[in-house]
TORMARVEX-791425 format. One record per residue: residue number from 1; y, z, x of N, C-alpha, C in turn; residue in one letter. Coordinates in Angstrom, 1 decimal, decimal comma. Atoms other than C-alpha are relative to their C-alpha. Layout:
TORMARVEX-791425
{NUM {Y Z X} {Y Z X} {Y Z X} 'A'}
...
END
This chain:
TORMARVEX-791425
{1 {-1,0 -0,1 0,9} {0,0 0,1 -0,1} {1,2 -0,1 0,9} 'M'}
{2 {-1,3 -0,1 -1,0} {2,5 0,9 2,9} {0,3 -1,3 0,5} 'R'}
{3 {-0,3 1,1 -0,8} {1,9 -2,2 4,7} {0,6 -1,4 -1,1} 'Q'}
{4 {-0,5 1,0 1,0} {2,4 -4,4 1,4} {1,5 0,3 -0,3} 'T'}
{5 {-1,4 -0,2 0,1} {5,6 -2,5 0,8} {0,9 -0,3 1,1} 'I'}
{6 {-1,0 0,2 -1,0} {7,1 -2,9 4,1} {0,1 -1,5 0,3} 'E'}
{7 {0,1 1,5 0,1} {6,1 -6,6 4,2} {0,9 -0,5 -1,1} 'Y'}
{8 {-1,0 0,5 1,2} {8,1 -7,1 0,9} {1,4 0,4 0,5} 'A'}
{9 {-1,3 -0,4 -0,4} {11,0 -5,0 2,2} {0,6 -1,0 1,0} 'E'}
{10 {-0,5 1,0 -0,9} {11,3 -7,3 5,4} {0,4 -1,4 -0,6} 'H'}
{11 {-0,3 1,5 0,8} {10,9 -10,5 3,2} {1,4 0,1 -0,6} 'A'}
{12 {-1,2 -0,1 0,7} {13,8 -9,2 1,1} {1,1 0,1 0,8} 'A'}
{13 {-1,0 0,0 -0,9} {15,9 -8,4 3,9} {0,5 -1,5 0,7} 'E'}
{14 {-0,2 1,3 -0,5} {15,6 -11,8 5,3} {0,9 -1,0 -1,1} 'R'}
{15 {-0,7 0,8 1,1} {17,1 -13,2 2,0} {1,2 1,0 -0,4} 'H'}
{16 {-1,3 -0,9 0,4} {19,9 -10,4 1,9} {-0,3 0,7 -1,2} 'G'}
{17 {0,3 -0,7 1,4} {18,1 -8,7 -1,0} {-0,6 1,4 0,2} 'R'}
{18 {0,7 -1,4 -0,2} {16,6 -5,1 -1,6} {-0,9 -0,1 -1,3} 'K'}
{19 {1,0 -0,1 0,9} {13,5 -4,6 -3,5} {-0,2 1,5 -0,6} 'I'}
{20 {0,3 -1,2 0,6} {13,1 -1,8 -6,0} {-1,5 0,2 -0,4} 'I'}
{21 {1,4 0,2 0,2} {9,3 -0,8 -6,3} {-0,3 1,2 -1,3} 'F'}
{22 {0,6 -0,9 1,1} {7,6 0,9 -9,4} {-1,5 -0,3 0,0} 'A'}
{23 {1,5 0,1 -0,1} {3,9 1,6 -9,3} {-0,7 0,7 -1,3} 'I'}
{24 {0,4 -0,8 1,3} {2,0 2,4 -12,6} {-1,5 0,3 0,5} 'T'}
{25 {1,4 -0,7 -0,5} {-1,2 4,6 -11,9} {-0,6 0,8 -1,2} 'T'}
{26 {0,6 -1,1 0,8} {-3,4 6,6 -14,1} {0,0 1,3 0,7} 'N'}
{27 {0,1 -1,2 -0,8} {-3,2 9,3 -11,4} {-1,1 0,5 0,5} 'G'}
{28 {1,3 -0,4 -0,4} {-6,7 9,7 -10,7} {-0,2 0,0 1,5} 'S'}
{29 {0,0 0,0 -1,5} {-6,3 8,7 -6,9} {1,2 0,5 0,7} 'L'}
{30 {-1,2 -0,6 -0,7} {-3,0 10,3 -6,2} {-0,4 1,2 1,0} 'L'}
{31 {-0,1 -1,0 -1,0} {-2,7 12,4 -3,0} {1,2 0,4 0,6} 'T'}
{32 {-1,3 -0,4 -0,5} {-0,1 14,1 -1,2} {0,6 -1,0 0,8} 'D'}
{33 {-0,6 1,0 -0,9} {0,3 11,2 1,2} {0,5 -1,3 -0,8} 'S'}
{34 {-0,5 1,0 0,9} {0,6 8,7 -1,6} {1,3 0,3 -0,6} 'I'}
{35 {-1,0 -0,4 0,7} {3,2 10,9 -3,3} {1,2 0,0 1,1} 'V'}
{36 {-1,2 0,1 -1,3} {5,2 11,1 0,3} {0,4 -1,3 0,0} 'D'}
{37 {-0,4 1,4 -0,1} {5,1 7,4 0,3} {0,9 -0,4 -1,1} 'L'}
{38 {-0,9 0,1 1,2} {6,7 7,3 -3,1} {1,4 0,6 0,4} 'F'}
{39 {-1,4 -0,7 -0,4} {9,4 9,8 -1,8} {0,7 -0,9 1,0} 'I'}
{40 {-0,4 0,8 -1,2} {9,8 7,8 1,4} {0,8 -1,2 -0,4} 'E'}
{41 {-0,4 1,5 0,3} {10,2 4,4 -0,2} {0,7 0,0 -1,3} 'K'}
{42 {-0,5 -0,2 1,3} {11,9 5,7 -3,3} {-0,6 -0,9 -1,1} 'N'}
{43 {0,9 0,7 0,8} {9,1 4,3 -5,4} {0,0 0,6 -1,5} 'I'}
{44 {-0,1 -0,6 1,2} {9,4 5,0 -9,1} {-1,6 0,2 -0,7} 'V'}
{45 {1,4 0,3 0,5} {5,8 6,0 -10,3} {0,1 0,3 -1,7} 'P'}
{46 {0,3 0,0 1,4} {4,8 5,2 -13,8} {-1,4 0,4 -0,2} 'V'}
{47 {1,5 -0,5 0,4} {1,9 7,3 -15,0} {-0,4 -0,3 -1,2} 'L'}
{48 {0,5 0,3 1,4} {-0,2 5,9 -17,6} {-0,8 1,1 -0,4} 'S'}
{49 {0,6 -1,4 0,4} {-1,1 9,2 -19,1} {0,5 0,3 -1,5} 'F'}
{50 {-0,4 -0,1 1,5} {-1,2 9,8 -22,8} {0,4 1,3 -0,5} 'D'}
{51 {-0,2 -1,2 0,3} {-0,6 13,4 -22,7} {-0,9 1,0 -0,3} 'G'}
{52 {0,9 -1,1 0,3} {-2,4 16,1 -24,6} {-1,5 -0,5 -0,1} 'M'}
{53 {1,3 0,3 0,0} {-6,2 16,1 -24,4} {-0,3 -0,9 -1,2} 'F'}
{54 {0,4 0,9 1,3} {-6,4 14,8 -28,1} {0,5 -1,6 0,1} 'E'}
{55 {-0,5 1,5 -0,2} {-4,5 11,6 -26,8} {-0,7 -0,6 1,0} 'F'}
{56 {0,4 0,6 -1,3} {-6,0 11,2 -23,5} {-1,5 -0,2 0,0} 'Q'}
{57 {1,6 0,1 -0,1} {-9,8 11,7 -24,3} {-0,6 -1,3 -0,4} 'R'}
{58 {0,6 1,0 0,3} {-10,2 8,2 -25,6} {0,0 -0,9 1,2} 'Y'}
{59 {0,2 0,7 -1,4} {-9,8 7,1 -22,0} {-1,1 0,8 0,9} 'R'}
{60 {1,0 -1,0 -1,1} {-11,8 9,9 -20,1} {-1,1 0,7 -1,0} 'I'}
{61 {0,9 -0,7 0,8} {-14,1 11,0 -22,9} {0,3 1,5 -0,2} 'G'}
{62 {-0,2 -1,4 0,5} {-14,6 14,6 -24,1} {0,0 1,0 1,3} 'N'}
{63 {0,2 -1,0 -1,1} {-14,7 16,2 -20,7} {1,2 0,5 0,5} 'S'}
{64 {-1,4 -0,9 -0,3} {-12,0 18,9 -20,3} {0,0 0,1 1,5} 'R'}
{65 {-0,2 -0,1 -1,5} {-12,8 19,3 -16,5} {0,7 -1,4 0,6} 'R'}
{66 {-0,6 1,1 -0,3} {-11,9 15,6 -16,1} {1,5 -0,1 -0,4} 'R'}
{67 {-1,6 -0,1 0,4} {-8,6 16,2 -18,0} {0,7 1,0 0,9} 'Y'}
{68 {-0,6 -1,0 -0,7} {-7,9 19,2 -16,1} {0,4 -0,4 1,5} 'E'}
{69 {-0,3 0,5 -1,2} {-8,3 17,4 -12,8} {1,2 -0,9 0,2} 'D'}
{70 {-1,2 0,9 0,1} {-6,0 14,6 -14,0} {1,1 0,7 0,0} 'L'}
{71 {-1,4 -0,7 0,1} {-3,4 17,1 -15,1} {0,4 0,7 1,3} 'L'}
{72 {-0,5 -0,3 -1,4} {-3,4 18,6 -11,5} {0,5 -0,9 0,8} 'A'}
{73 {-0,6 1,2 -0,7} {-2,8 15,3 -10,0} {1,3 -0,4 -0,6} 'K'}
{74 {-1,2 0,5 0,5} {-0,1 14,5 -12,4} {1,1 1,2 0,3} 'I'}
{75 {-1,0 -1,1 -0,3} {1,5 18,0 -11,8} {0,4 -0,3 1,4} 'R'}
{76 {-0,5 0,5 -1,5} {1,5 17,0 -8,1} {1,2 -0,8 0,1} 'L'}
{77 {-0,9 1,2 0,0} {3,3 13,9 -8,4} {1,3 0,3 -0,7} 'V'}
{78 {-1,2 -0,5 0,5} {5,8 15,5 -10,9} {0,8 1,0 0,6} 'V'}
{79 {-0,7 -1,1 -1,0} {6,4 18,5 -8,7} {0,8 -0,6 1,1} 'G'}
{80 {-0,6 0,5 -1,5} {7,2 16,5 -5,5} {0,9 -1,2 -0,4} 'Q'}
{81 {-1,1 1,1 0,4} {9,2 13,6 -7,4} {1,2 0,7 -0,5} 'M'}
{82 {-1,2 -0,6 0,4} {11,7 16,1 -8,5} {0,1 -0,4 -1,6} 'N'}
{83 {0,2 0,3 1,4} {10,6 15,0 -12,2} {0,6 -1,4 -0,1} 'R'}
{84 {-0,5 1,4 0,4} {11,8 11,4 -11,7} {-1,4 -0,7 0,0} 'N'}
{85 {1,2 0,8 0,6} {8,6 10,1 -13,3} {0,0 -0,4 -1,3} 'V'}
{86 {-0,1 0,6 1,3} {8,1 7,9 -16,1} {-1,5 0,1 -0,5} 'H'}
{87 {1,3 0,0 0,6} {5,1 8,2 -18,5} {-0,2 -1,4 -1,0} 'F'}
{88 {0,3 1,0 1,0} {3,5 5,3 -20,2} {-1,3 0,3 -1,0} 'R'}
{89 {0,9 -0,5 1,1} {1,8 6,3 -23,4} {-0,4 -1,0 -1,0} 'V'}
{90 {0,8 1,0 0,9} {-0,6 4,3 -25,5} {-0,3 0,8 -1,2} 'T'}
{91 {0,3 -0,6 1,1} {-0,7 5,4 -29,1} {-1,2 -0,7 -0,6} 'V'}
{92 {1,1 0,6 0,4} {-4,0 4,8 -30,4} {-0,3 0,5 -1,5} 'V'}
{93 {0,2 -0,5 1,3} {-5,4 5,2 -34,1} {-0,6 1,7 0,3} 'P'}
{94 {0,5 -1,4 -0,2} {-6,0 9,1 -34,4} {1,2 0,8 -0,4} 'G'}
{95 {-0,9 -1,1 0,5} {-4,0 12,2 -34,8} {1,5 -0,2 0,3} 'P'}
{96 {-1,3 0,3 -0,1} {-0,4 10,8 -35,2} {1,0 1,2 -0,4} 'R'}
{97 {-0,9 -1,1 0,3} {0,8 14,0 -36,7} {0,2 0,9 1,2} 'K'}
{98 {-0,1 -0,6 -1,3} {0,5 15,4 -33,1} {0,9 -0,6 0,8} 'L'}
{99 {-0,8 0,9 -0,8} {3,0 12,7 -31,8} {1,3 0,9 0,6} 'I'}
{100 {-1,2 -0,9 -0,3} {6,1 15,2 -31,8} {-0,6 1,1 1,2} 'D'}
{101 {0,5 -1,2 -1,0} {4,0 18,1 -30,2} {-0,4 -0,8 1,5} 'E'}
{102 {0,5 0,8 -1,2} {2,6 15,4 -27,6} {1,3 -0,3 0,9} 'N'}
{103 {-1,2 0,3 -0,8} {6,2 14,2 -26,7} {0,5 1,5 0,6} 'L'}
{104 {-0,4 -1,4 -0,6} {7,1 18,0 -26,3} {-0,7 0,3 1,4} 'D'}
{105 {1,0 -0,3 -1,1} {4,2 18,4 -23,9} {0,6 -1,0 1,2} 'F'}
{106 {-0,3 1,1 -1,3} {5,3 15,2 -21,6} {1,3 0,4 0,4} 'L'}
{107 {-1,5 -0,3 -0,6} {9,0 16,2 -21,5} {0,0 1,5 0,7} 'F'}
{108 {-0,1 -1,3 -0,7} {8,1 19,8 -20,6} {-1,0 -0,1 1,3} 'S'}
{109 {0,6 0,2 -1,2} {5,8 18,5 -18,1} {0,7 -0,7 1,1} 'F'}
{110 {-0,9 0,7 -0,7} {8,5 16,6 -16,6} {0,3 -1,4 0,0} 'G'}
{111 {-0,2 1,4 0,3} {8,6 13,3 -18,0} {1,6 -0,5 0,1} 'A'}
{112 {-1,2 0,5 0,0} {11,9 11,4 -17,1} {0,3 -0,9 -1,0} 'Y'}
{113 {0,0 1,1 1,2} {11,2 8,6 -19,6} {-1,4 -0,1 -0,3} 'Q'}
{114 {1,2 0,6 0,6} {8,4 7,8 -21,9} {0,0 -1,1 -0,7} 'V'}
{115 {0,3 1,3 0,6} {7,3 4,4 -22,7} {-1,2 0,1 -1,0} 'F'}
{116 {1,2 -0,2 0,9} {5,2 4,3 -26,0} {-0,3 -1,3 -0,4} 'I'}
{117 {0,4 1,2 0,5} {3,1 1,4 -26,7} {-1,0 0,2 -1,1} 'H'}
{118 {1,0 -0,1 1,1} {1,0 0,7 -29,8} {-1,3 -0,7 0,4} 'G'}
{119 {1,3 0,7 -0,1} {-2,4 -0,2 -30,2} {-0,6 -0,5 -1,4} 'C'}
{120 {0,5 0,2 1,2} {-3,8 -2,0 -33,1} {-1,2 0,6 -0,6} 'P'}
END
C-alpha cells in the first residue's frame, strides 16, 4: 500500500498536482502500522461497518466474538485518527426501528460522517 501511495504522489507531483487518498476497508485487517500510514499520508479511512451487532451480523454471521474483534480494530483506527473517520453503512431488510439507535452508536463511536446505502 505504501509503495502504491508514494508512486501516485510522485506521479501527481510531476503534473503539479496533489492526490488525496481515501481507503475503504471493513477494518478486519487493520493494524497499528496501517493506521500510522493513514496518519502519515493524511489518508481518510472509510470503514464499511454497519454499526450495532443487529446490523453487522448479516456480514459476519452470529459470532459475537468476531463482532467484538472487529469493534476492537475499529476503536483502534478511530482513536488514533482523532475521530476523522467515515463510516459506510448498508441498510438491509431488518430492524429499521433501530436506525436512530444505530446512528447514535456510530456517532458516539467517533464517526465523522456516515454514508448510508440502501439494499433492495
